[in-house]
C-alpha positions as CSV (number, residue, x, y, z in Angstrom):
1,M,-12.2,10.0,-137.9
2,T,-11.9,7.5,-135.0
3,L,-11.8,8.6,-131.4
4,D,-9.6,7.0,-128.7
5,A,-11.1,4.0,-127.0
6,I,-11.3,6.0,-123.8
7,F,-14.1,8.1,-125.2
8,Q,-16.1,5.1,-126.5
9,G,-17.6,2.0,-125.0
10,A,-19.3,1.7,-121.7
11,D,-21.9,4.0,-120.2
12,V,-21.0,7.5,-118.9
13,N,-20.0,7.5,-115.3
14,T,-22.2,10.4,-114.0
15,D,-21.0,9.8,-110.4
16,V,-17.5,10.9,-111.2
17,I,-18.8,14.0,-113.1
18,Y,-21.0,14.8,-110.2
19,Q,-18.2,14.7,-107.6
20,A,-15.9,16.9,-109.7
21,V,-18.6,19.5,-110.5
22,L,-19.6,19.6,-106.8
23,M,-16.0,20.2,-105.8
24,Y,-15.6,23.1,-108.3
25,Q,-18.9,24.6,-107.2
26,A,-17.9,24.3,-103.5
27,G,-14.7,26.1,-104.3
28,E,-16.6,29.0,-105.8
29,R,-18.7,29.6,-102.6
30,E,-17.8,32.8,-100.8
31,G,-18.3,31.6,-97.2
32,T,-18.5,35.2,-95.9
33,A,-21.5,34.8,-93.4
34,S,-20.3,36.2,-90.1
35,T,-21.7,37.2,-86.7
36,L,-20.1,38.9,-83.7
37,D,-19.4,36.8,-80.6
38,R,-19.1,38.2,-77.1
39,G,-15.5,39.1,-77.6
40,H,-16.2,41.3,-80.7
41,V,-19.3,43.3,-79.7
42,S,-18.6,46.7,-78.2
43,G,-18.8,47.4,-74.5
44,G,-18.8,45.1,-71.5
45,G,-15.4,45.6,-70.1
46,K,-16.5,46.1,-66.5
47,K,-18.4,43.6,-64.2
48,P,-22.0,44.9,-64.1
49,W,-22.3,44.5,-60.3
50,K,-20.4,42.8,-57.5
51,Q,-20.5,39.0,-57.3
52,K,-22.3,38.7,-53.9
53,G,-24.8,40.6,-51.8
54,T,-27.1,42.2,-54.4
55,G,-29.6,39.4,-54.7
56,Q,-29.1,39.4,-58.5
57,A,-27.5,36.5,-60.4
58,R,-23.8,36.7,-60.9
59,H,-22.6,38.2,-64.2
60,G,-19.2,39.1,-65.5
61,S,-20.0,41.1,-68.7
62,R,-22.9,43.0,-70.2
63,R,-22.0,41.5,-73.6
64,S,-22.8,37.9,-72.6
65,P,-25.0,36.1,-75.2
66,I,-28.0,36.1,-72.7
67,W,-28.0,39.9,-72.5
68,R,-29.5,42.4,-74.9
69,H,-26.8,43.7,-77.3
70,G,-24.7,40.6,-76.4
71,G,-22.7,38.5,-78.7
72,V,-24.0,35.5,-80.7
73,T,-23.4,32.0,-79.4
74,F,-21.9,29.6,-82.0
75,G,-22.9,31.9,-84.9
76,P,-21.5,31.6,-88.4
77,M,-18.0,32.6,-89.1
78,P,-16.1,33.1,-92.4
79,R,-15.1,29.7,-93.7
80,D,-13.6,28.0,-96.8
81,Y,-15.9,25.5,-98.4
82,S,-13.3,24.2,-100.9
83,Y,-12.0,20.7,-100.9
84,A,-9.9,18.6,-103.1
85,I,-10.5,15.3,-105.0
86,P,-7.7,13.1,-106.4
87,A,-6.1,14.3,-109.7
88,Q,-7.0,11.1,-111.4
89,L,-10.7,11.6,-110.5
90,K,-10.5,15.1,-112.0
91,R,-9.1,13.8,-115.2
92,R,-11.6,11.0,-115.3
93,A,-14.4,13.5,-114.9
94,V,-13.3,15.4,-118.0
95,V,-13.1,12.2,-120.0
96,E,-16.5,11.2,-118.9
97,G,-17.9,14.6,-119.7
98,V,-16.4,14.4,-123.3
99,K,-17.8,10.8,-123.5
100,D,-21.2,12.2,-122.7
101,K,-20.9,14.8,-125.4
102,V,-20.0,12.1,-127.9
103,A,-23.0,10.0,-126.8
104,Q,-25.3,13.0,-127.3
105,G,-23.7,13.9,-130.7
106,K,-22.6,17.3,-129.3
107,L,-18.9,16.9,-130.0
108,I,-17.6,18.5,-133.2
109,V,-14.0,17.8,-134.2
110,I,-12.5,20.3,-136.7
111,K,-9.1,20.4,-138.4
112,A,-8.0,23.8,-137.1
113,L,-9.6,27.0,-135.7
114,E,-7.7,30.0,-136.8
115,L,-9.1,33.5,-137.4
116,P,-7.2,35.9,-139.7
117,T,-8.6,39.0,-137.8
118,P,-10.1,39.4,-134.4
119,K,-13.7,40.0,-135.5
120,T,-16.7,38.7,-133.5
121,K,-18.6,38.4,-136.7
122,Q,-16.4,35.5,-137.8
123,V,-17.1,33.6,-134.6
124,V,-20.8,34.3,-135.0
125,Q,-20.6,32.8,-138.5
126,I,-19.0,29.7,-137.1
127,L,-21.8,29.4,-134.5
128,D,-24.4,29.8,-137.3
129,V,-22.7,27.2,-139.6
130,F,-22.5,24.5,-136.9
131,K,-25.8,25.6,-135.2
132,L,-24.1,26.1,-131.9
133,E,-25.8,27.7,-128.9
134,K,-23.3,27.6,-126.0
135,P,-20.1,26.1,-127.2
136,L,-16.8,25.2,-125.5
137,F,-13.9,25.6,-128.0
138,L,-11.1,23.2,-127.0
139,V,-7.9,24.3,-128.9
140,D,-4.3,23.2,-128.7
141,Q,-3.1,26.8,-128.5
142,K,-5.1,30.0,-127.7
143,T,-4.6,32.6,-130.4
144,Q,-5.1,36.3,-129.7
145,N,-7.5,36.7,-132.6
146,L,-9.8,33.8,-131.3
147,L,-9.8,35.2,-127.8
148,L,-10.6,38.7,-128.8
149,A,-13.3,37.6,-131.3
150,S,-15.1,35.3,-128.9
151,R,-14.9,37.2,-125.6
152,N,-18.0,39.3,-126.3
153,I,-20.3,36.4,-127.0
154,T,-22.3,35.1,-124.1
155,G,-21.8,31.4,-123.3
156,V,-18.7,30.9,-125.5
157,S,-15.5,29.7,-123.9
158,V,-12.1,29.1,-125.3
159,K,-9.9,26.7,-123.3
160,T,-6.8,24.5,-123.9
161,A,-6.6,20.9,-122.8
162,D,-4.5,21.9,-119.8
163,E,-7.1,24.4,-118.6
164,V,-10.4,22.5,-119.2
165,N,-12.2,20.9,-116.3
166,A,-15.4,18.9,-115.8
167,L,-17.5,21.9,-114.9
168,D,-16.5,23.5,-118.3
169,V,-17.4,20.5,-120.3
170,V,-20.7,19.9,-118.5
171,S,-21.9,23.5,-118.4
172,H,-21.6,24.0,-122.2
173,R,-24.0,22.5,-124.6
174,E,-21.6,21.7,-127.4
175,C,-17.9,21.0,-127.5
176,V,-15.9,22.1,-130.5
177,M,-12.4,20.5,-130.5
178,T,-9.5,20.9,-132.8
179,K,-7.9,17.7,-134.1
180,A,-4.5,18.6,-132.4
């Protein structure tokens, strides 16, 4: 069968794939590193000594960052690392990822992928027949039998065209796509 012209031709644009994968990985970061600043450590409500006349330096709180048990100056706070790239760039990254699979000979197009019963053994047989190690199944509609049969196998993912992203395509070794 012939593929669309969009999946053939020029070299694979790895820069677009890189940008999309980096965006998805940044969104997965937790960003939970946190320290207590002077307003969040316990104690220090009273001025330690009067402003003048003691010979000591002036201080307003025992929880100042220069004191023992004081707060941290400019320490890390919880933050969100996620950012967005244009939707056209996201779509282009998926196309470039599939184009890369075509160039490597790792794209398999099948007529349909339907299982009569939800048995993992049937998916294992499919993996053995096509010699697949870590496949991404791209189907037009997810069936309950396929989801139940494949969920217990490490490295196997089932996605529809609406759900797939560049990270999915790149992180799997093979791509098995239904004709629809």
